[in-house]
N, C-alpha and C positions, 0 to 999 in steps of 0.2 A: 480328393474331393469327398466330402461328407454327404452320403446318400441315404435318404429314408425310403425304404421299399415297403409300401402297403400291399396287402394281398399277397404276401410272400408265400403263402400256402397254395395259392391258386395255380391254374394252368400256366399262365404266362410268368407269374412271379417265380415259380420253381425253376424255370428255365433262364430267367434273367439273372437271378442271384449269383450263380457261379461265374457268369460273364463279368458281372460287376466286381466280384472278389478277384478274378484273374487279372483285371486291369489295375488292381491295387487300391481300389476305393475303400474308404471307411464306410461300411454298410450297417445301417440300423434296420432290422427287420421288425415291422409292426404286425403282430398276429393277435388273434383273440385267444388262442390256446397255444403257449410255447411248446407243449408236449407234442403237438401235431406238426411242428416244423421238421419235416423229414429230410435232413441233410446230413452229409458225412460229418464225422468228428473233425475232420480237417477244416472244412468250411465253417462249422459251428465255432471253432477256436478263433476264427478271424472276423466274426461278426458280433454285433450287439443285438440282443433281442429285448423288445419291449412289448408289454401286453396292453393292447388298446382295443376297445370295442367302440367304433365310431358312432354306434347308435345310442351309446350311453353318455352321461354327463362328462363334459371335458375336464380332464385333470391335467393342467399345464406343466406340472412338475415331472410328468413321466418322460417327456422327450428332452433330448439334449438341445443346446442352443446352437445357433449359427449353422443350420443345415443348408448345404449348397443346393441340392436337388432332391425333390420329392416325387416319387412315382405314385400316381393315384390309379391303382388297379382294382378298385372295389366295385363289384357289380352284385345286384341282388335278383337278377332276372329269373332264376329258377327256384328261388326261395318261396315265392308265393304267386298267386294269380291276381289277387285284388290290390294289395297294398305295397308292392315292390317299389312303385314310383315314390311313395311317401318315404319309404325306408332309404332309398337312394338319395333323396333330397336332404333328409336329416343327416345322413352320413357325410355328404358334401359340406354342409354347413358347419358341422363339428370339425371337419378336417380343415376348413378355412381358419377356424379359431386356433387350432393347434399350430397351423403354419405361421400365424401372426406371432404367437408366443415363441416359436422356434426361430423366428427371424430368417425364414426360408427365402432363398433367392429365386428359385425357379421350380415350378410344378409342371410335370408332364402327365397328361391324362390320356389313357388309351380308351377311345370311344368307338362308335360305329359310324358308317357313312349315313348321313342324314340329309340328303339332297332332294328327296321327293316332297311334294307339297302335302301329301297325306301320309303321315307317319304312323306306324304302329304305336301301341302304348309303350312298348319296350323301347323303340328308337326315340320316341318323344321324351321319355324319361332320361335317356342319355343326353339328348340335346339340352334338357333342363339342367341336368348336372353340370354340363359344360358352361351354361350361363351363370350358374351359382358359383362355379370355381373362378370365373372371371371377376367376380365381386371380391375375391380374396386379395390380400396385399402382395403376394409374390407374382413375378412374371409367369405367364401360363402359355404352354404349348399343348394343343389338342391334336392327337393323332386319331383320325377317323378311319378305321380299318374296314376293309371288306371282309367277307367270309374267310375265317382263318382255317387253313388246311395244314395239318401236321399230325403225327402220331399222337393219339390220345385226345385230340381236339374234338369237341362235341360234333362239329360239322363232319369231320372225317369219319368218326365212329358211326354216325347216323347213316352216312352214305354207304359205309362198309356193311353195316347190318342189312340195309335194303338190298344192295346188290348181291351179297353173298347168299341171302336167303330167299329172294324172290326173282327167279328168272323171268316171270311175267308179272309186271306191275300194273295195276289199275289205279292211277294217281289223280290227285286234285289238279285243278287248273293252275295252281301256283307254281307247278313245275316249269311253266313257261315264263316265269318272272326273270328278267335279266339281273345278273349279279356279276361281281368282279373279284373272284377269290384271290387271296394272298397267302403265300407260304409262311408258316410261323417263323422260319428262319429270317425272312425279310422283315417281319414285324420286329424281331429282336434287333436287327441292324438299325432300324429307325430309332428304336428306344435307346440304343447305345450311343448313337451319333448326335441326337438332338440336344442333350443336357448342356446348358450354359452357352449355347450357340445363340448369340444375340440376334441373328437374322431370323431366328424362329420364335422370338418373344412375342407374346400376346397375339398369336395367330392360330388358326385352325387349318389343318391340312388333311386332305384325303390321301390314304396310302392303300395301294391295291396292286394286284398282279397285272401282267400285260394283256390279259384276255377278258373280254366281256362275253359271258356265256349264261345260258339259262340253267336252272337246277336240273332240268332234263339232260342237258348236255354235260353237266357235271357227273351225273349218274352214268351216262353212256361212256364218258371218258374214263371212269373208274372200271367199268366192265371191260373196256378195251385194254386198259392197263393190266387187268388180272386175266385177260383172255377167257372170260366167262360169258355165256349167252344172256342177253337181256332184251326184253321186249316191253315197251312202255306204251300204255293206252291211257289217254287223258279223259276224265269225266268232268265236264264243266259244272255238273249239278251237285258235286260233292260239297257240303257245307263246311265251314271252318271247324265246327264241332266234330263232325265225322272225320275230317282230315286229322284233327288232334288225336282222336281215338285210333285212327289208322297208324299214325306215327308212333304212338304209345305202345300198341300191341306188337308191332313188327320190329321195333328197335329197342335199344336199352335205355332210351331216355325216360325220365319221369313224366307223369302226366302233366304236372305244373309247367315243366320246361316245354313239353310238346305244345301246350296251348299258346304259350308266349312265342315259340318258334313259328308256328303256323300263322300267327298274327303278323309276325315280321316278314315271313316269306312272301307275303302278298305285295310287299313294298320293293320297288327296284333299288338295288344297292350297287350303284355305279359311280366311280370317282369322277370328279369335275376335271381334274388335270393331274399331271405328274410333277408339279412344281417342286415339292419337297424332294422327291427322288432325284431330280436334276440338281438341286442345291446341294444335296449330300452325296451325290455321285453313287447312288444305289441303283443297280440294274436288277429288277425283280425277276424271279424265275417263273416259268410256265406252270400251269396246273399239273401237267403230266410229270414234270420234274419234282414238283412238290409231293406227288403221290410216290414217286420212286424214292425220295428221301425218307418219307414216312415208313414205307415198307422195309427199308434198310434198317431203321431203328427197331422195328418190330421183329424182324428176323434175327437181329443181334441181341434181342431182349434188353434194349437200351432205351425203352420209353421213359423219359424223364419225369413226365407228369401226365395225368389223365383227368379229364373233367369228371369221370365216374367217381374218383376218390374225393371229390368235393363233398362236404357235408350235406349240401343242399340237394345232392342227387338221391338222398334217402329220406327217412321220416324223422331225422333228428331235429328237435327244436331247442334242446338244452345243450350244454357243454358235454363233451364225451366223458369228462372227468366225473360227472354226476352219476354215471352208470358203472364206473369201474369197480366199486365195492359191491360184490354180488351179495344180495340179500339172503337171509336164511328164514326169518320169520314170515309165516304166511305163504311159504313157497312149496312147490312140488319139485321133486328131484329124481333124477335117474343117474346114479353114479356106478361106473364100472372101473375095475382095475385089473391089470394083467401084468405078469412078470415078463420082462424083455431081456434079450441077450446083447443088444447093441443100442446103447442110448443115442449115439450120434446119428446112426442110420434111421432110427425111429423119429428123431427130431426132424430130420430132413423130410421124412414123409408127412409129418405134421405141417411143416412149413410150405409144402406143396399142395395142400388141400384145396379143393374147389377149382373153379375155372376148367381148363382142359383136363386136369387130373381127375376131377370129380370128387366124390365123397366116400370112396373106398368100399361102399356096399349099397346096392339098390339105387343106382343112379336114376333108373326110370321113375322111382317114387319121388325123388328129389325134383325130377323134371315136372311130374304132375303137380307137386306142391307149388313149384314156381309158376306153372300155368294158372293154377287157381288163384294165386297171389295176384297175377296180372289182372285176372277178371274182377278181382275186388279192389283194384286201383293201387296195388302194391308195386314193388320194384321188380319182382320176378327174379329169374336167374340170369338174365341176359347181361348184366353188368360184368360178369366174369371177374377177372382180376388183372391188374396192370402188369405185374411181373410174375414169371413162372415160379421162382423160388425165393423171392425176397419179399418180406412183409414189414410194413411200418405201422406204427400207431395211427389210426384214423383211415387206413386203407379199406377198400371194399373187397369183399370176397363173396361173389354171388349176392344173395340176399342177406348177408351178414356184414357187420361193421367191425373192424379190428379195434378193440378197446386197449389191449396190451399185447405187444409182441416182444417178449424178452427172451431172446435166444440164450443169453448167458445163464439164466435161471431156469431155462427149459419150460417156459410157460406161455401159452397162447390163449387169449380170452376174446371171445366174439360176442356180439350183441345182435339180436335179430332185428332186421328192418322190414321183415315181411309183415303183412296184416294179421294181427293176432288179438284175441280178447285178453290181452295181458302183455307181460314183458318176458323175453327169454334170453338166456345166456348159454353159451357152449364154451366149455373150458378144457384144455388139454394140459397136463403137467407131468413131467417125469422126475421122480425122486427115488434114489437108491435102486435103480433098475426096475422100477415099477411105473407103468404108464397109468395115470388116472384120468378118466374121461367123465366129465360131469355136465349134464344138462339140467339147467335150473329154470323153472317157469313160475313167475308170479302172476297168478290168475286175477282177472278183474271180474269179480262177481260170480254168479252161478254159471254163466255162460263160459267163463274161463275155465272153471273146474270141469264142466262137461266136455269142453274141447280137449283138455289134457287126458282125461280117462278114456275118451273115445279113441285116442291114438296110442294108448298103452300097448296094444298088441303089435302095432307097427313099430313102436319104439324098441320092443324086445328084439325084433329081427335087425333093425337098422343100427341101433347102437352096439349090439353084440357083434354084428358083422363088421362095423366100422372099426372098432378097437382091435379086433383080431387081425384085420388087414393092414392096419397102420403099424402094428408092432413088428419089430425085426429081432 
């Protein structure tokens, strides 16, 4: 079967891809930036990669013809507050055009449950995309999923942040909204079994787990699973804006995503029936079992994908490739070098930087900088990193984004996603038993220069301490 996978870099796409390859399908991955498709060399050798931005003008020559199944996994929920619905509509319309040119037989769209009369802007946009896709020429199946629970999913990580950090929560009233969560494992089962099943053509199905529960019950269920204390007090007077700020400051979510999430959390997300599960003979697992599987992956350091590594979790508006050439002109730099005795061990230290490992010197100062960044509307330090010792291009490391992770040539290049009056890069490179650490800052106006020179005394201690502790 010839399969087109859009959103291949996304949370679901990264998990669906190896399953499709294992089944022997001919897979074409559609991505905006091929360098960000973080898959093994074995999988890469078995797939075809095409570069398409569905927000740009259609180029019919890009896709191969006679595609059997196309997965539509494109969402813009966390990319903006105001215009994501327009972006999602444009993307769907362009996708329809591509599918006509490619003579596609069947399209599978993963959406959200939209049964309530009063939908949030986010859920209304998903429903509008569904209606637009029905106007395309291929047969369409829409899978309307409940809240997805799995290692690295936005919902799981937000619940994890809240419960692990706040034994006492004063929460908004939306915690009493009913929802029906579904394990990511079950979502993947539906996605695998639906293609070219004629009984599923031109229909929309709800997919969800076996339990209807409130967000409060989900939080309490997590605390029970982790055996940690939790007390929840609900304040009905908390406004949506205050709720968004609360979610933003306590968890690792971005402010844009927090606003859209709060808007959607006021809407019941409950399945109408289990018709598709019965048709495909899928028995969904419970919320507690989904949590158990998520923690197994975390403990084994086998988290396949995380929403935090999505580009929209940070401040990027351009392609990562536009930042990879570190500028020299008009920049301020702090470069340190030190002779090392063990290149491989030093490289392992570099590849473990951030997250639980920290920054090798003055972690309390990094924590303060992360807190200040949150106050200014930035990403802060709470995103951490997806893997303990593995880094791919495009990954997140606290408030940095990985531009280049080249272990063979012993070079790691990071770009700052914190709020700054300019742009900043941090680079580590090993050559001939010498570790070179370079911080580059391109200031924006006088404020940018004042910012840099005000931090020079701190840089002296931080950067010297960091390179000394990294080296082996």
